[in-house]
C-alpha positions as CSV (number, residue, x, y, z in Angstrom):
1,M,91.9,66.2,111.9
2,S,95.3,65.9,113.6
3,Y,97.8,68.2,115.0
4,H,100.1,66.8,112.6
5,Q,97.4,67.1,109.5
6,V,96.8,70.9,110.7
7,A,100.3,71.7,111.0
8,V,101.3,69.9,107.6
9,L,98.7,72.1,105.8
10,S,99.7,75.0,107.8
11,T,103.4,74.8,106.7
12,T,102.1,74.2,102.7
13,F,99.9,77.2,103.0
14,L,102.1,79.5,104.4
15,L,105.0,78.3,101.9
16,S,103.0,78.8,99.1
17,I,102.0,82.5,99.6
18,S,105.9,83.1,100.4
19,S,106.5,81.6,97.0
20,V,103.7,84.3,95.8
21,W,104.7,87.2,98.0
22,A,108.6,86.4,96.3
23,Q,107.4,86.7,92.9
24,Q,105.7,90.0,93.4
25,A,108.4,93.0,92.2
26,V,109.6,95.3,95.1
27,P,108.4,98.8,93.7
28,E,111.6,100.2,92.4
29,I,112.8,104.0,94.6
30,Q,113.3,106.5,91.7
31,R,116.3,109.2,92.0
32,L,117.5,111.8,89.8
33,S,121.0,113.8,91.1
34,A,121.4,117.7,90.7
35,E,123.2,116.7,87.7
36,D,120.7,115.4,85.9
37,L,118.3,117.7,86.6
38,A,120.4,120.3,85.7
39,G,121.4,118.6,82.1
40,S,120.2,115.1,81.2
41,V,116.5,114.9,82.7
42,F,115.2,115.1,78.9
43,E,117.9,113.0,77.3
44,H,115.3,110.0,78.2
45,P,113.0,108.1,75.4
46,N,110.1,108.9,77.1
47,T,110.7,112.8,76.9
48,Q,108.1,114.2,74.3
49,R,109.0,116.8,72.3
50,L,105.4,119.6,71.8
51,P,105.2,122.4,69.9
52,E,103.7,124.8,72.5
53,V,101.7,127.5,71.0
54,S,100.5,130.3,73.2
55,E,99.4,134.0,73.0
56,V,103.0,134.9,72.5
57,G,103.4,132.4,69.3
58,E,105.0,128.9,69.0
59,T,107.9,127.9,71.2
60,Q,109.6,124.4,71.9
61,A,108.8,122.6,74.9
62,L,109.9,119.3,76.3
63,D,107.6,116.9,78.7
64,R,109.4,113.6,80.5
65,L,106.2,111.8,82.2
66,W,108.8,110.5,84.9
67,H,105.9,108.3,86.9
68,E,102.2,107.4,86.9
69,S,100.6,106.2,89.8
70,G,98.2,102.9,88.9
71,D,95.1,104.1,89.1
72,G,96.2,107.0,87.1
73,C,95.4,110.0,89.3
74,L,99.0,111.3,90.0
75,Q,102.0,112.0,87.7
76,T,104.9,113.4,88.3
77,G,107.2,114.8,85.6
78,F,109.8,117.5,84.1
79,Y,108.7,120.3,81.9
80,E,110.9,122.9,79.7
81,T,109.5,125.5,77.3
82,G,110.4,129.1,76.5
83,P,108.0,132.0,76.5
84,N,104.5,131.5,76.3
85,R,101.2,133.5,77.9
86,Y,97.8,132.3,78.6
87,T,94.8,133.7,79.6
88,V,92.9,130.7,81.7
89,K,89.4,131.5,81.2
90,D,88.2,128.3,82.0
91,P,89.1,127.0,85.7
92,Y,92.6,125.1,85.9
93,P,91.4,120.9,85.6
94,Y,93.5,119.9,88.2
95,D,96.1,120.7,91.5
96,E,99.7,121.4,89.8
97,L,102.3,121.4,92.7
98,M,105.5,122.8,90.4
99,L,109.0,123.5,91.7
100,F,110.9,125.1,89.4
101,F,114.6,124.8,88.6
102,E,115.3,127.9,86.0
103,G,113.5,130.5,84.8
104,G,110.2,131.0,85.7
105,V,106.8,132.5,85.6
106,T,104.1,135.3,86.7
107,L,100.6,134.2,87.8
108,T,98.2,136.5,88.1
109,P,94.7,135.1,89.5
110,S,91.4,136.7,88.3
111,D,91.5,139.0,91.0
112,G,94.6,140.7,89.8
113,T,97.0,140.2,92.5
114,A,100.5,139.0,90.5
115,V,102.8,136.3,92.0
116,K,106.3,135.9,90.4
117,V,107.7,132.3,90.8
118,I,111.4,132.1,90.4
119,A,114.0,129.5,90.5
120,G,114.0,127.7,93.8
121,D,110.6,128.6,94.1
122,T,108.2,125.8,94.6
123,V,104.2,126.8,93.9
124,L,100.8,125.1,94.4
125,L,98.5,126.1,91.6
126,P,94.8,124.5,92.7
127,K,92.3,123.0,90.8
128,G,89.6,125.9,89.8
129,W,92.2,128.6,89.4
130,T,92.0,131.4,87.0
131,G,94.2,133.7,85.6
132,I,96.8,135.0,83.8
133,W,100.2,132.6,83.2
134,E,103.1,134.7,82.0
135,S,106.3,133.3,81.6
136,D,110.4,134.1,79.3
137,G,110.8,130.1,80.0
138,Y,111.6,127.9,82.5
139,R,112.4,124.2,83.6
140,K,110.0,122.7,86.4
141,M,109.2,119.5,88.2
142,Y,105.5,119.1,88.2
143,V,103.2,116.8,90.3
144,I,99.5,116.4,89.3
145,Y,96.9,115.4,91.1
146,D,93.6,114.5,88.5
147,C,91.2,112.2,90.0
148,P,87.8,111.7,88.9
149,K,85.7,111.2,91.9
């Protein structure tokens, strides 16, 4: 094969690859303002209105899945609910990072040492946690990692 033929083939190959790259969508950055988080974050069509039933009765909850990774292992979203209390006897099924915007929660691990989480706090509830979850209500952002091995 001559130098000219190699150059033509190489150029054709590069042009075809670049057109494929150009067709692939660039992931979009997602942003919510402080105003969105304080008010309109749940005014999205993906928001689910859920009855939440706990040891203190039933309350209305809002859940908005904001992002899910392609493999489904990582989920990010927003959750708002009223008063609730749960005794978590079965190990918590996944790692969950939570940033509280309003309200808060008291988490009492099975060893009995209560952790009070208030608006502005961030907490990581590890996979396997057991204890008591108790709240007068809250609004939070969550990041859940739940991937089968």
